[in-house]
N, C-alpha and C positions, 0 to 999 in steps of 0.2 A: 297295196303294196304286197308285190310278189317276190317272196326270196329277196327282199331288201332293196329291190329296185322298183321306183315310182313308175306307173305308167303314165301314159301321155294323157288317159283320161283324167287322172287324177291331178296332174300336174295342170291341168286346162281349170279343173275344179276350183283349186287353190288359187291359180292366177286370176280368175274371174271374181272370187270372193273378196280378196285383197284388192282387185283394181276398183269394185264398186265401194268400198270401204274408204281407200284413199281418195277417190274420186269425189266423196258426199259432202267433200267439205267441211268435215270436221273439225282439221287443224287451220282451217281459217279461221273459225269462230274465236273471238277472244277470251282470254283467260278470264273468268269471274274475279271479281274485286270487291268484296264484299267488307263493310266497316269491322273493325276490331273491335269488339263489345267490352272487352276490360283489357288494359295497357297492361304490358308484359315486358319484364327486362331481358337483353337478349341473353343472358344465361353465360354458362360456361359449363365444360365437363370436370367433373370433381378430381379431384388428383386421387392418386393412390392412397396418398395418406388419409383424406379423407372419407374415403372409399373402399377400405380395404377388402371388403367382401363382393366389390364389383355387384354392390346392389342394386344403383342407379346410372342412368345413361348421361344424364343432364338437368342441370339445376337451373333452374329461373323462378322470379316472381312473376306471379300472376294476382293481382288485385281483383276480388270478386265485388258482390256486393257488398254496400255499406254496413249493412246489418243482417243479422241473423245467426243460426246456431254455429256456424263455423267461422263466425267473423274472428280474427286473431291468432286462429289453428294454422300449423302446417301440415300440409296433406300433400300426397303424390298423386301423378297419373301415371298409369302404365304406358310405355315407350312404344305401344301399339296403338295409342291413339293420336288422332291427326290434330295437334294443336296449333292453328296460324304461327310461324316465324320460330317455330322451338324444333329442334332435330328430332327424330325417331330412329329406333333402333329394331325393334320388333322384336330384340333377342339374338338378333342375326346380324354378323358383318353384311350381309346384302342390303341391307337398308342403311347402312350408318352412315349419317351424315345426311340422309332426304330430311329436307324441310319443307312441308307446306305452306303454301302461302295463305290458306285459310282451313277455319276449322270446318271440320265436318258436320254439316247440320244433323246428322244422323244418330248423333251420340248425346243421346240425353243424359245420360249418367255426369257427362262433361258439364253441360250447362246446370244440372240440377246442383252440381258442385260447387261452380262460381256464383251461381244465382241464391245459395241458402248462406 
């Protein structure tokens, strides 16, 4: 870009890149549908009275393993961790209300927590 104006060469390069991406069939792939390992309630957003410091975004129950060190304990999962069916916010209004359909498998801390 020279002086705030895109050159024809830049426009062609961008169009070619996006054209290959869009025509790759990526959007035609089915969404992954993995079984939910641990059932959870839909949850709710806490009221101002229940959450006066705005310390959490969403409340729900996820029953983990039936045995282990955390059995019967209440824990929190940071709202930047994708948990299937649970809204996330990541501390920003940008993601407010975003709900993943699956729990990201690369989040070992979450699985360690619910399997404990």
